[in-house]
C-alpha positions in Angstrom: 0.0 0.0 0.1 1.7 3.3 -0.7 1.1 5.4 2.3 0.6 9.3 0.8 2.1 10.8 4.0 3.0 10.5 7.4 3.8 13.4 9.9 1.5 15.5 11.3 -0.9 17.7 9.7 0.7 20.7 10.2 4.0 20.3 8.6 2.0 19.0 4.6 -0.9 21.6 4.9 2.0 24.0 4.5 1.5 26.6 1.7 -2.2 26.2 1.4 -5.4 27.5 1.9 -6.7 26.4 5.6 -10.7 25.9 4.8 -13.6 25.4 7.7 -16.4 23.7 5.9 -18.8 27.1 6.6 -16.2 28.2 3.7 -17.5 26.3 1.1 -20.9 27.8 2.2 -21.3 31.1 0.4 -22.6 34.0 2.0 -26.4 34.3 1.7 -29.3 37.0 3.4 -31.0 34.9 6.8 -34.5 33.3 5.4 -37.6 34.7 6.9 -38.5 31.9 7.6 -38.1 28.5 9.6 -39.9 25.6 10.7 -38.3 25.7 13.8 -39.4 29.3 15.1 -43.1 28.1 14.6 -45.2 27.2 17.9 -44.7 23.5 19.1 -48.1 23.2 18.1 -48.3 24.5 14.5 -44.9 23.0 14.2 -46.3 19.3 15.2 -49.4 20.7 12.7 -46.8 20.8 9.6 -45.4 17.8 10.9 -49.4 15.9 10.3 -49.9 17.5 7.1 -46.2 16.0 5.6 -46.5 12.6 6.9 -49.8 12.7 5.1 -48.1 14.5 1.2 -45.3 11.9 1.5 -47.4 8.5 1.8 -47.7 7.5 -2.0 -50.9 7.6 -3.8 -52.8 5.8 -5.9 -53.2 2.3 -6.0 -52.2 1.0 -2.2 -52.1 -1.8 -0.2 -55.1 -2.3 2.1 -52.3 -1.2 5.0 -50.7 2.1 3.6 -54.6 3.4 2.0 -55.7 3.0 6.0 -52.3 5.0 7.1 -53.1 7.7 4.8 -56.3 7.8 5.8 -55.4 7.7 9.4 -52.5 10.8 8.3 -54.9 13.0 6.5 -57.6 13.1 9.6 -54.7 14.0 11.5 -54.0 16.9 8.7 -57.9 18.1 8.8 -57.7 18.1 12.5 -55.5 19.7 12.9 -56.2 22.4 10.4 -59.6 22.6 12.3 -58.1 23.6 15.2 -55.3 26.2 13.9 -58.2 27.6 12.1 -60.0 29.0 16.0 -56.7 30.2 16.0 -56.5 32.2 12.9 -53.7 30.0 11.5 -54.0 28.5 8.2 -52.2 24.9 8.0 -52.5 24.6 4.3 -50.6 28.0 3.9 -48.7 26.9 6.4 -47.6 24.6 4.2 -47.1 26.2 0.8 -44.2 28.3 3.4 -42.7 25.5 4.2 -42.1 24.1 1.0 -40.9 27.3 0.0 -38.0 27.2 2.8 -37.3 24.1 1.4 -36.8 24.3 -2.3 -34.6 27.5 -1.1 -32.5 25.5 1.8 -32.2 22.6 -0.9 -31.0 25.3 -3.9 -28.2 26.9 -1.2 -26.5 23.4 -0.5 -25.6 23.4 -4.4 -24.2 26.8 -4.4 -20.6 26.8 -4.4 -17.1 29.3 -3.7 -16.1 29.4 -7.5 -12.8 31.5 -5.8 -11.6 28.5 -4.3 -11.5 26.3 -7.5 -8.0 25.6 -8.4 -6.2 26.3 -5.7 -4.2 24.7 -3.3 -6.1 24.1 -0.2 -6.5 21.9 3.2 -9.2 20.8 5.0 -9.9 18.6 7.8 -13.4 16.1 7.9 -14.1 12.4 8.0 -13.2 9.8 5.5 -16.0 7.8 3.8 -14.1 5.6 1.3 -16.6 4.8 -2.4 -14.9 1.4 -2.2 -14.0 -1.0 0.4 -9.8 -2.8 -0.7 -7.6 -3.9 2.7 -4.6 -2.3 0.4 -6.1 1.2 -0.3 -8.6 3.2 -2.5 -7.6 6.2 -4.0 -11.9 7.3 -4.4 -14.0 8.6 -1.0 -15.7 11.2 0.3 -14.6 13.8 2.6 -17.6 14.7 5.2 -17.5 17.6 7.9 -18.9 15.4 10.5 -19.2 11.7 11.9 -21.7 9.9 10.7 -22.3 12.0 8.0 -24.6 10.0 4.9 -25.4 6.5 7.5 -29.0 6.3 7.8 -29.3 10.1 7.0 -30.2 12.5 4.8 -26.4 13.4 3.7 -25.1 16.9 4.1 -25.7 19.7 1.4 -23.8 18.6 -1.6 -21.9 22.1 -1.1 -20.6 20.6 2.6 -19.3 17.3 0.2 -16.2 16.4 -1.2 -15.0 14.0 -4.1 -11.3 13.0 -2.9 -9.3 11.1 -5.5 -6.1 10.9 -3.9 -2.3 10.6 -5.7 -1.8 7.7 -4.1 -3.9 4.4 -2.1 -4.8 4.8 1.7 -6.7 2.6 3.5 -8.4 4.3 6.6 -8.2 2.3 10.0 -12.5 2.5 10.1 -15.2 4.1 8.8 -15.3 7.7 9.2 -11.0 8.3 10.1 -10.8 11.9 11.4 -8.4 13.3 8.6 -6.2 16.6 7.2 -6.9 16.7 2.6 -4.1 18.9 1.4 -4.2 19.0 -2.4 -5.7 21.0 -5.1 -9.5 22.2 -5.2 -12.0 21.4 -8.5 -15.5 23.6 -8.6 -17.2 20.4 -9.4 -20.7 18.4 -9.1 -20.0 14.7 -8.5 -22.6 12.2 -7.9 -21.2 8.9 -6.3 -22.8 5.6 -5.4 -21.2 5.5 -1.6 -22.2 1.3 -0.6 -23.4 0.3 2.8 -24.0 -3.5 3.5 -27.2 -2.8 3.9 -27.4 -1.0 0.7 -26.4 2.3 -1.0 -27.3 5.8 -1.9 -26.3 8.3 -4.4 -24.5 11.5 -2.8 -24.0 14.5 -4.3 -20.8 16.6 -3.9 -20.0 20.1 -5.1 -16.2 20.0 -4.9 -13.6 17.5 -6.3 -10.6 18.0 -4.8 -6.9 16.4 -5.9 -5.8 14.8 -2.5 -1.8 14.7 -2.2 -1.4 14.0 1.4 -3.7 12.4 4.1 -3.0 12.3 7.5 -5.0 11.9 10.8 -6.2 14.5 12.6 -6.8 15.5 16.0 -7.9 18.2 17.8 -10.5 19.9 20.1 -12.2 20.6 16.7 -13.0 17.2 16.6 -12.0 16.9 12.4 -13.4 20.3 11.4 
């Protein structure tokens, strides 16, 4: 197995722009709406509508048809309760959809100023294939557990790493410092697990020249 780098992360990241994950998100005006700011009663009512609308429609098994009918009844009951308070649940749902759409859009935006720049960034490694001798393709993510049994981070918080030599992580989510050349380019990679796989979009490609273990109070950030 080729070892990319040994020694301290500081030594190999010298001369590179030190990145934090938040620097990969272009600045934007704060959103005027967030469901987390709603009173708890409205949050629960909104959840009822989302649960109902999230159920499949059309030809359903008896079990799914019953679940959908129950979800719709809860949503109807919540709509009536909120209407008595002067709150339109359907309008609230429309605001939520607009908010979620904008959050998703912002997650695809990238910082083009880092294109072609030599950078160093700490994160957690997810190999795209499992070879005991090491692999050269990874996803680098900002926090431990990302992409496992939960929605992945937005594309501008996922980096597709192509290392210059094979690297064998000790385990999933090895905390590392990567130094290399950044490319602002969208990719979609299939991340496989024992119990399935998932397509994960990234907003950046990092051509890694060194990978070194990273430890610190920032938890790999």
